[in-house]
N, C-alpha and C positions, 0 to 999 in steps of 0.2 A: 125280946121274947126268948124264952129258954129253948134249948135244942132238945128235941124228943127223938127217941129211937122207936121205930115201928116196923112191922113186917110190910113188905110191898111185893108186887109182881116182878117177874124177871124183866119185862119190858120197861118198867119204871126205873130199873137200874141203869139203863142205857144213857139217861140224861147226865150221869156222872162217869160211867165207864168210858163213853165215847171221848169226851174232851180230856180225860186224864190218862186212860190206858190204851186208847186206840186213835190217837191224834193223827189226822190226815188220812185215815183209812175209812172205808165204807162202814156205815152204821151196822151192817150185817155182821161185821167182824166183832161186834160186842157180844154175840152169842157164844156161850162157852159150854163145853161138854158137861152134862149133868144138870144144867139149869132147870130142866123140866121134870126131873125125877120127883116122885111123890115125897121122898124123904129130904129133898132140898128145900131150904128156906132162904129168903133174901131179906136183909135188914137195910133200913135207911135212917140216916140222921136228917131230921127235918127242922128247918128254921124258917119262921114266917111263911109256912106252907110251901116251902121250896126244899127239894132234896139236895143236900150238900155233901152227903157221903153215903157210900153203899158197901155192903159186904155180903157174900154168898157163902153158905155153909152146906156141904153135901156129904153124905155118907160115902166114903171112898177109902179103900185100903191102899197101902203102899208097902211093898216087901222090905225095902230098906228101913223104913220106920219101924215096922213090926220086928225086924231083926234086933233093933236096939231096945225097943220098949216092951216087947213080949208078944208072942204069937196069938195069945188068946184075948187080946184087948180089942175094943171097938174103936175104930178110927173115923175121923171126919176130916174133910179137906176144906180149907178156906180158899175161895177164889174171887177174883174181881173186886178186891178191896181197893177203894179209892175215895179220896176226899178232894173236892174242888180246890184249886190252888189258893183262892182267896180265903178259904176256911181252914187251911192246913196250919198245924202248930197250935191248935186250940183244944186238943184232947178229944177230938171227934173220932179219930180212928180207935183210940183207947176205949171210948164209950161203945162203939160198935162191937169191938172184940169182947168187952165185958158182957154185953147183952147176949152175944152169940154163944159165948162159953156157958153162960147161965142156962140158956136153952139146951145146949148140947148135954150138959150134966143131967138135965131132966130126961134125956133120951138115952141115958146110960153110955155116953161116949166117954172113952178114957183118954184119948190123945187127939189133939188137933195138929194137923200138919199142912204145909203149903209150900209153894215155890215163890220165894221173895225176890223181887227186883233188888239188885245190889244196893241201890240208894236207900232202900227201906230196911235193910238188915239191922242197922243200929236201933231203929224204932222197935223192931220186934225183939231184939236182944234185951232192950230195956224193960220188956214185959215178960221176960223169963223164957223166951224161946231160944232154942239152940240150933246151930248149924249142923247139918248132917251131910258129910261128903264134900266134894269139890264144887267149884263154880261150874255152871254149864250155860250154854246159849239156848235161848228160845227164839226160833226163827221170827224175824220181823219185830221182835220185842226187845231182846237184849240179854244181858248176863243176869243169872239167877242163882240162888242157893236154896236147897231144900232145908226147911226148918220145921221144928216140932216142939211140942210141950205136952207133958202129962197134965191132965185136968184134975 
């Protein structure tokens, strides 16, 4: 059965966020700042009625990104992007990002930015995202880089 991308609720993201991004931590740790904002949307990659990948997009500014891209641009942040390990390497993350960017463009968003785990940096670079600044640590999660791309 083909993989489809659809909008879901924030609670539905937990079935992938938890085993991929919050391993060994309480399910409550899957909640992320901005999840419930009216302008936030959550996407899922679904195969055989099972969610195998998720991504969250929210309107959020960042001064360092604006400094590089332009003060008058509209920014959105990607959060909680994850694909179940058995489904990784099949283009699912790429499909989630493409659909998210398509929706962001209809909302007049100019730049997508996020904090990428160090192991995901090559994936995002392959999609045209650039690193901004130095690596930094996110408590209990690990080393990240800020990345961005004009849409």
